[in-house]
Every structure is written in C-alpha cells, then in structure tokens.
N, C-alpha and C positions, 0 to 999 in steps of 0.2 A: 678893448682887445678884440671884440667881435668885428669892429670896423677895420682893424688892422688885418684880421684873418680874411675878411672879404676883399680888401684891397690887394693883399698879397697871396691870394688863393693859389695862383699859378706856382709860386715859390714853394708853398707847403705841399702842393701836389707833386711837384718835381722831386723835392727832397724826401718825400714819403716813399718814393719808388726806390731810391738808393742815394747814398751820400754824394755830394758834389762840391767842388771848389768854386770860387767865384768865377773863374775863367770858363768853367763848364756851364754855369748858369747864363753867362753872357752869350755863349754859343747856342745853348738850348732854348732860351727864352727870347733872345734877340734884343735884350735891353742893354743900355749903355753901362759902362763901368760904374759911373756915379749912381745910377738907379739901383744897380745890384748892391753896391756898398750900403746905400740907405735902407734898402729892403732887409738885408741880412742883419744890419745893426739893430733895426727896429724889432725884428723877429727874435733876435738873440736877447735883447733887453727884456722882452716880454716873456721869455722862457719858452717860446714855441719852437726855437731852433737852437741847436748846440753845436759847437765846433768839436770834431773828433779827429783822430789820427788820419782817417781816410776822407775827411771833408766835413762839410756842414750837413746836418741831418735833423729831421723833426724829432722833437721830444715826445714823450707820452702825451703831455698836455697839448702839444701841437697837433698830434694825430686826432685826439678827441675833438678839438676845435675844428679841425679840417672836416671830420665826419659831420659835425653840426652844420658847418657852412655849406657843405655839399648837399646835404638834405634840404636845408633851407632854400638853397638856390633852385633845386629841382621842384620844391613845393611852390615857390614863387612863380616859376615859369608856367607850371600847369594852372595854378590858381589865376594868374593873369590872363591866360588864354581862355579860361572858363568863366571869367568875370561876368560877361554879358549873359551867359547861360545860367550861372548861379544866382544872378539877380532875381530870378523867378522862384527861388527857394525861400521859405520862411527864414528869417534871421536866426530864430531860435531852434531851427531843425537840428537834429543830432548830426555831429560832424567829427571828423578826426583829421588833423592836418596831414597825417601820414598817407592818407588815401590819395592825396594829390602828388606825392613825390614820384616823379617819373611817369605819371599818368598821361593818357592821350585824350584830347578833347575832340569829339566828333559831333559837330553842331551845325545847324542850318546857316549860321553866319560865317562858317568856315568852309563848308562844302555844299554842293548842290543838294537840295532837300531829298531828291530821289536816291542819291548816293548814301545819305545818312540812314534812311530807312533800309536800304539794301544791305548796308554793312551790319546792322544789328540783326537783320533777318538771316544773313549768312552765318552769323555767330550761332544762332539757334539751329540752323540746318546742319552745322558741323558738330554740335554738342551731342553727348550721349546721356547727360544729366543736366537738368536745369532746375534751380530753385529761384523763385521770384515773387515780387509783390508789385502789383500794378496800381495806378491811381486814375487811369483814364483808359478808354477803349484803344486797343492796338490797331494797327493798320490791317486791312483785309489780307495783305500778303503775309504778314506776321502770323495772323490767326490760321491761315490756310496751311502754312508750313508746320505750325504747332500741332494742328489736328492730324495732319497726314503722318507726321513722324511719331506721334504718340499712339493714338487710337487705331489708326489704319495700319501703319507699317510696324508698330511696336518696336521701334529702334531708339526711342528717346523717353527717358523717365523724367517727368516734369511735375513739380508741385507749384501751383500758382495761387498766391493769396490775393484776394480781390475785395475791395470795399463793398459793403452791402448796397451802397447807392448805385453801383454799376449793374447789378444783376437784373433789374427790371428791363432795361434796354437790351442787355445781352440775351436775356431769356426770350424776349420778343423776336430777336433776330436769329438766335442760334439755339433754340430750345432742344432740337434733336441732338445737337452735338453736346450740349451740357448734360442731357440725359444719358448719352452714351458714355460720358466721362465717369458717371456714377458706377458704371459696370466695368470700367477699365482699370487695370492695375498700373497702367503707364501714365495716365493723366489724372491728377488730383487737384480739385479746386477747394479752397478753404476761404472763409469769410472773416474779414478783419474790420476794425474801425479804420477810418481814413488815415493812412500814413502820410508823412510830409513829402515824400517823393517815392518814385518807383525805383526798384533795384532788381538786378538779375545776377545770379552766380552761374556762369556757364562753364561746365566741366567737359573736357574732351581728352580722352586718353590719360586720365588721371590728373590733368593740369586744369586749374580753375582760374577763370578771369572774372573780376568783379566789375559790374557796370552800375553806375549811379545815373538814373534816367530822369530827365527834366521835362516837364510839360508847362505850357503857358497858362495864362489866366482863363482861357477858353478850352482847356484840356488839349490844346494842340501840341503835338510832339515837337520838341525843340532840339533834342540831341542828348548826348550822354558823355560821361567821363569814364574811361576804361583803364583798368590797371590790373596787372597780374602779379604784382609783388606780394610777398607773404604778408606784409603788414596790411596792405589794402584789402586783400581777401579775408584776412582774419577779422578786420573791423566790420566789413559788410556781412560776413557770416554771423557776427554777433547781432547786427541789426535785424537780419532775417530771423534768427532764433528768437529774438524778443517779439517780433511781429507774430511769429507762429504760436508762441505760448499764449498769446491773447486771441487766437483765431478759433474758429469752429468749422466742422465739416460742412460742405455745401448741402448735403442731404438733410442735415439737421436744421440748417437755416431755411431751406426751401420748403420743407414739409408742409408747413401751414401757410405759406405765402404765395407759392407759384403752382400753377396747374400744369403738370407735365403732359406732353403729348401722349396719346394712347399707345400703349406698348412700351413707353419710355420710362 
C-alpha cells in the first residue's frame, strides 16, 4: 500500500484538495485516460479513494497515508542532500527523522565555504536569544559577533554549552572575554561532556530555528541542517535540555583549573 501511495501521490494530493471525476484528473494531472483509470481502480481497491456523488475523493485512510508519504518524501529529500554531511556524525548519535522533514542543508559541498560561515553568523546576528552547544572552536567572525551582541551591546541573550576539552585553548586566546562573560547577564558559558554534535536554537521575534551543526574529524566546520518546523525545534530543544542538565557553570569548572587575568 505504501508503494501504491508513493506511485500515486499526485492523485491523492489532488483528490485531498477536492473531489474530482476522471476527466478532471486527466486535465489536471496530464495523464492519459488509461493511466487515470488504472490509478483510480488501484486506489479504490486499496480503500484510499472512494467514489462519491460529487466525484472521487480520498478516504480517511487515504489522507493518513498521504500525510505519511508527504513527510517521508520531505525527510528523504533533506536526508539525501545531507548524506555527505551526516557521514561525519556517529551512527549512534541521537536522531529524530522529523528533524529532516523540510529542512535545509547548508554545507561546504553545496555552497562556497565563506557563504556557509556567513549564513550561520548572520543567523546569530539577527537573533535576540540563542541556546547552543559547541563541539569545536567557532570561526573568528562568529565569536566576534557573539561577543559584541551579548557583552558589549547587550542585545542578545546567549547560553553556550562547551566541552571541557575546548576551554584551555579558548582561555589562552580569549581569557579577557571569558572573564567578562562571568560578569555578564547576557552571555553564559556552561561546561558539558563531549556531545556528539553541535546544535543551536536561534530565536528572533519569538520564532525559533533549529540548527544541527556538523564538524569534520579535525574539528573543521562542514555545515549544518536548519529547520524551523515545530517538530524539529521541539526535538532539538529536548537535546539541548538534556545537555544542560548534565552541565555545570563555567566559574565552577574554571575555579581550580584556570588562572584568570588580573581584574577578571
């Protein structure tokens, strides 16, 4: 039945809009009379379409199966486009197929590298709230926008979860900024165990977009999958909440490990 729904998806979609007779389907879908006859016969025999006084229409079961096929098609399109990117994720990493339904793949193998970095940085620049978890150092451009919009301009509230393994290098390069974050109500760092991938939840004007970010074997940024659907955001919010429950404040982690600059 699933194969039938996939093969005749166009018929189910058309008849879900409003009832139609075979002559209408010939005009609307551009198929021959014999093709329409076979399609309607198969869909009717399967209980997915029924003949009514005003034409053929999808049944309740037909609409359910159409919803399933539509979602599966959207997932397959995004997952296929993200296959090369996702190959860099652990096979057992947490996942939810709904995240890929209708998502957009922004990766180095699909766009110029500078454009990929620019797009995720622009998302940060446009947001008024960000929750995220990183697995590797971000670009200089990303870090600069982050710091300016949080600590300096106080226009963006951001909480970023970082693996403990990142802090020695970050502290060596950005000690003053990390120290400033401890005094800021706008930028918060927390420490977590190594997550399987990076993620960001970018909120602007009350609307949230979920981003699953992928890095290569040498921590090189490869791209991300972005989705603003309710299901995608709900799932990634759940992942973020799980990471956060297992995290601790930066100050608590750094107290006995890092030497802050004087006055920091």
